[in-house]
C-alpha positions in Angstrom: -0.7 -45.2 -10.0 0.3 -45.0 -13.7 3.3 -43.5 -15.5 3.3 -41.7 -18.8 5.9 -42.7 -21.5 8.4 -40.2 -20.1 8.2 -41.8 -16.6 6.2 -38.9 -15.1 3.3 -39.5 -12.8 0.3 -39.5 -15.2 -2.3 -39.6 -12.4 -0.8 -36.4 -11.0 -0.9 -34.8 -14.4 -4.6 -35.6 -14.8 -5.2 -34.3 -11.3 -3.4 -31.0 -12.2 -5.6 -30.6 -15.3 -8.8 -31.3 -13.2 -7.7 -28.8 -10.6 -7.0 -26.2 -13.3 -10.4 -26.9 -14.9 -12.2 -26.6 -11.6 -10.5 -23.4 -10.5 -12.8 -20.5 -11.1 -11.6 -17.7 -13.4 -10.7 -14.5 -11.6 -13.4 -11.9 -12.5 -11.1 -8.9 -11.9 -7.4 -9.9 -12.5 -6.4 -6.3 -12.7 -7.5 -5.8 -9.1 -5.8 -8.7 -7.4 -2.6 -6.8 -6.5 -4.7 -4.1 -4.7 -4.8 -4.2 -0.9 -8.1 -5.2 0.6 -10.5 -2.3 1.4 -12.7 -2.5 4.5 -16.3 -3.3 3.8 -18.6 -1.1 5.8 -21.7 -2.7 7.5 -24.8 -1.7 5.5 -27.4 0.4 7.3 -31.0 -1.0 7.7 -32.3 1.1 4.7 -30.0 -0.9 2.3 -31.0 -4.4 3.5 -33.1 -6.4 1.0 -34.6 -9.9 1.0 -32.9 -12.7 -0.8 -34.7 -13.5 -4.1 -36.7 -16.7 -4.4 -40.3 -16.0 -5.4 -42.2 -17.9 -8.1 -42.0 -14.8 -10.4 -38.3 -14.6 -9.9 -37.8 -18.3 -10.8 -39.9 -17.9 -13.9 -37.9 -14.9 -15.1 -34.7 -16.7 -14.3 -35.8 -19.8 -16.3 -36.7 -17.6 -19.4 -33.3 -15.8 -19.2 -31.4 -19.1 -19.0 -33.5 -20.9 -21.7 -32.5 -18.1 -24.2 -28.9 -18.1 -23.1 -29.0 -14.5 -22.1 -26.8 -12.4 -19.8 -28.3 -9.9 -17.4 -26.7 -7.0 -15.7 -28.9 -7.8 -12.7 -26.7 -10.9 -12.1 -23.4 -9.7 -13.4 -23.4 -6.5 -11.4 -24.9 -8.1 -8.3 -27.8 -5.7 -8.2 -29.6 -5.6 -4.9 -33.0 -5.1 -6.6 -32.9 -8.4 -8.6 -35.5 -10.1 -6.4 -38.0 -7.3 -6.7 -37.5 -6.7 -10.4 -37.4 -10.4 -11.5 -40.5 -11.1 -9.5 -42.2 -8.5 -11.8 -40.6 -9.9 -14.9 -38.3 -7.0 -15.3 -34.8 -8.0 -16.3 -32.1 -5.8 -17.8 -30.5 -7.7 -20.7 -26.7 -7.3 -21.1 -25.6 -7.9 -24.6 -22.2 -8.5 -26.3 -21.0 -11.0 -23.6 -20.2 -10.9 -20.0 -16.6 -9.8 -20.2 -15.7 -6.1 -20.2 -12.7 -4.4 -21.7 -12.7 -1.7 -19.0 -11.6 -2.0 -15.4 -13.7 0.5 -13.5 -13.0 0.5 -9.8 -16.7 0.2 -8.9 -18.0 -2.4 -11.2 -18.5 -6.2 -10.6 -18.7 -7.2 -14.3 -15.7 -9.4 -15.2 -12.7 -7.8 -16.9 -10.7 -9.4 -19.7 -10.7 -10.3 -23.4 -14.2 -10.7 -24.7 -15.4 -13.4 -27.2 -16.6 -12.6 -30.7 -20.1 -11.2 -31.0 -22.9 -13.7 -31.4 -25.0 -12.9 -34.4 -27.9 -14.8 -33.0 -28.1 -12.7 -29.9 -30.4 -9.9 -31.2 -33.0 -12.6 -32.1 -32.7 -14.4 -28.8 -33.1 -11.1 -26.8 -36.1 -10.1 -28.9 -37.7 -13.6 -28.4 -37.2 -13.4 -24.6 -38.7 -9.9 -24.5 -41.8 -11.0 -26.4 -42.2 -14.2 -24.3 -42.0 -12.2 -21.0 -44.5 -9.7 -22.4 -42.4 -6.8 -21.4 -44.0 -3.4 -21.9 -40.6 -1.7 -21.4 -37.2 -3.3 -21.7 -33.7 -2.0 -20.8 -30.8 -3.2 -22.9 -27.2 -2.6 -21.6 -23.8 -4.0 -22.5 -20.2 -4.4 -21.5 -17.7 -2.0 -22.9 -16.3 -3.4 -26.2 -13.2 -1.3 -26.9 -11.9 -4.3 -29.0 -14.6 -3.6 -31.7 -14.2 -1.0 -34.4 -17.6 0.6 -33.6 -17.6 -0.3 -29.9 -20.6 -2.5 -30.6 -22.9 0.2 -32.0 -24.2 -1.9 -34.9 -25.0 -4.8 -32.5 -26.9 -2.4 -30.3 -28.9 -1.2 -33.3 -29.6 -4.8 -34.4 -31.0 -5.6 -31.0 -33.3 -2.6 -31.1 -34.5 -3.5 -34.6 -35.1 -7.2 -33.6 -37.2 -6.1 -30.5 -39.2 -3.7 -32.7 -40.1 -6.6 -35.0 -40.8 -9.2 -32.3 -42.5 -6.9 -29.7 -43.7 -3.8 -31.5 -45.6 -2.5 -28.4 -42.6 -2.7 -26.2 -40.7 0.6 -25.4 -37.0 0.3 -25.5 -34.4 1.9 -23.2 -30.7 1.4 -24.0 -27.8 1.9 -21.5 -24.8 2.2 -23.7 -21.0 2.4 -23.4 -19.3 5.7 -24.2 -18.0 4.7 -27.7 -14.8 6.5 -26.8 -12.4 6.9 -29.8 -15.0 5.2 -32.1 -15.6 8.2 -34.3 -19.3 8.9 -34.5 -20.4 5.3 -33.9 -23.1 6.5 -31.5 -25.0 7.8 -34.5 -25.8 4.2 -35.5 -27.5 3.6 -32.2 -29.3 7.0 -32.1 -30.7 6.3 -35.6 -32.1 2.9 -34.4 -34.5 5.2 -32.4 -34.7 3.7 -29.0 -37.2 5.4 -26.8 -34.6 6.3 -24.1 -30.9 6.7 -24.6 -29.1 6.2 -21.3 -25.4 6.6 -20.6 -24.2 6.9 -17.0 -21.7 9.6 -16.0 -21.4 7.5 -12.7 -19.4 10.0 -10.6 -18.0 13.6 -10.5 -15.1 14.6 -12.7 -12.5 14.7 -9.9 -13.0 11.0 -9.2 -12.8 9.7 -12.8 -9.1 8.7 -12.7 -9.6 6.5 -9.7 -13.1 5.3 -10.2 -13.6 5.3 -14.0 -10.1 5.5 -15.4 -10.9 4.2 -18.9 -13.6 6.9 -19.5 -13.5 10.7 -19.9 -16.2 12.8 -18.2 -16.6 15.4 -20.9 -16.7 12.8 -23.6 -19.6 11.0 -21.8 -21.4 14.3 -21.4 -20.9 15.2 -25.0 -22.3 11.8 -26.1 -25.6 12.5 -24.5 -25.7 16.0 -25.9 -25.2 14.6 -29.4 -28.2 12.4 -28.9 -30.3 15.5 -28.5 -28.7 17.2 -31.5 -29.4 14.3 -33.8 -32.9 13.4 -32.5 -34.4 16.0 -30.2 -37.4 13.8 -29.5 -35.3 11.0 -28.0 -35.3 11.0 -24.2 -31.8 11.1 -22.6 -31.0 9.7 -19.2 -27.9 9.5 -17.0 -27.0 8.3 -13.5 -24.7 9.0 -10.6 -23.5 7.0 -7.7 -22.9 8.7 -4.4 -20.8 7.5 -1.4 -17.5 7.5 -3.2 -16.1 10.6 -1.6 -17.7 13.3 -3.8 -18.7 16.6 -2.3 -22.3 17.9 -2.4 -21.2 20.9 -4.5 -19.6 18.6 -7.0 -22.9 16.7 -7.4 -24.8 19.9 -8.0 -22.2 21.0 -10.7 -22.7 17.6 -12.5 -26.5 18.3 -12.4 -25.8 21.7 -14.1 -23.6 20.0 -16.7 -26.3 17.5 -17.4 -28.9 20.1 -17.9 -26.6 22.1 -20.2 -26.4 18.9 -22.3 -30.3 18.6 -22.3 -30.5 15.4 -20.3 -34.1 14.7 -19.3 -33.8 12.0 -16.6 -31.4 11.8 -13.7 -30.9 8.8 -11.4 -28.9 8.9 -8.2 -28.1 5.8 -6.1 -25.8 4.6 -3.3 -22.5 3.0 -4.4 -22.2 -0.5 -2.9 -18.8 -2.1 -2.8 -18.8 -5.5 -4.7 -15.7 -7.0 -3.1 -12.7 -5.9 -0.9 -10.7 -5.3 -4.1 -13.1 -2.6 -5.3 -13.2 1.0 -4.4 -14.3 1.4 -0.8 -17.6 3.0 0.3 -16.7 6.4 1.7 -20.1 6.7 3.5 -23.7 5.7 3.3 -25.9 8.6 2.2 -29.1 8.8 4.2 -32.6 8.6 2.7 -33.2 12.2 3.8 -30.1 13.4 1.9 -31.3 11.5 -1.2 -34.7 13.3 -0.9 -32.9 16.6 -0.7 -30.8 15.8 -3.8 -33.9 14.9 -5.7 -35.5 18.2 -4.8 -32.5 20.1 -6.0 -32.4 18.2 -9.2 -36.0 18.9 -10.0 -35.5 22.6 -9.3 -32.8 22.5 -12.0 -35.3 21.4 -14.6 -34.9 17.7 -15.1 -38.2 16.1 -16.4 -37.7 13.1 -14.2 -35.5 12.4 -11.1 -35.1 9.2 -9.2 -32.9 9.4 -6.1 -32.8 6.9 -3.3 -30.3 4.5 -1.7 -31.4 1.6 -3.9 -32.0 3.5 -7.1 -30.3 2.0 -10.1 -30.5 2.9 -13.8 -33.1 0.3 -14.7 -35.0 0.1 -11.4 -38.7 0.8 -12.0 -37.6 1.9 -15.6 -41.0 1.1 -17.1 -43.0 3.1 -14.6 -40.5 5.9 -14.7 -40.7 6.0 -18.5 -44.5 6.6 -18.3 -43.9 9.5 -15.8 -41.2 10.9 -18.1 -43.6 11.0 -21.1 -46.3 12.6 -18.9 -43.8 15.2 -17.7 -42.8 16.2 -21.3 -46.5 16.5 -22.2 -47.1 18.7 -19.1 -44.1 20.9 -20.0 -45.3 21.3 -23.6 -48.8 22.2 -22.4 -47.4 24.8 -20.0 -45.2 26.5 -22.7 
């Protein structure tokens, strides 16, 4: 045992430093004071196999080699095994720490690091290497940035266009709340699909998505259509948070009024006991009924199932979306 010059136990000091270094950072510090919520047992239709295929490992190695972050990992997506096996990975740009503290999300909350200027090139290189025909790019919320990260989004789109010109690009953006008209920078980069998720019904925003504003998010998607009518718009909802069926249908009507082309609806899954609890598990039959209702309201494309996520089967759905627009134009 050694002593430092002040007579303190140096070994204990070193041990304290080591323990502090080895202690994992809390992903959701703002949720630690909340009481634990019960975690409901998942029904059979939500059970998926653990990932581990050769295709999954190959995608994982490419992602890691390029130092990229994916929402597949950060949000603990249940479809990661299926998607990565098919070399479909949703890139998450601007870091892995979010400035928001949504009650449903598993992405870490805190103070993000500065933007990495090399990231657009690394993302584009990975897209080209994986030979992706369609890629989804999302991000954390960056309320700390003057433009909310809009320029960085545009740089990523431009870099992919240069490195993989045949790849179609879908972006899933933050809301750019209180950032002026920063979204115009992203719209003008001309992604093929502009996605922003409303996530839930207006009544639940204060408890589920407290940093966001329902009508601002709706207006954001409407502005995309006003600035570039040819750009596809897309948005998603989670169910199982306590919303009423009538509220879901009202959100569908709001989306159609904003000209949204593509709606996704999936089951909310509780990441930890500190997150918002699952109110109930919606059955596959109920999802089928919601899809039928949404289609009757005029959406070009609808994907509704327990495991539906914004980027799940995004490439195949994009092809269907284009075909639906062509069919609509031919019928008019």
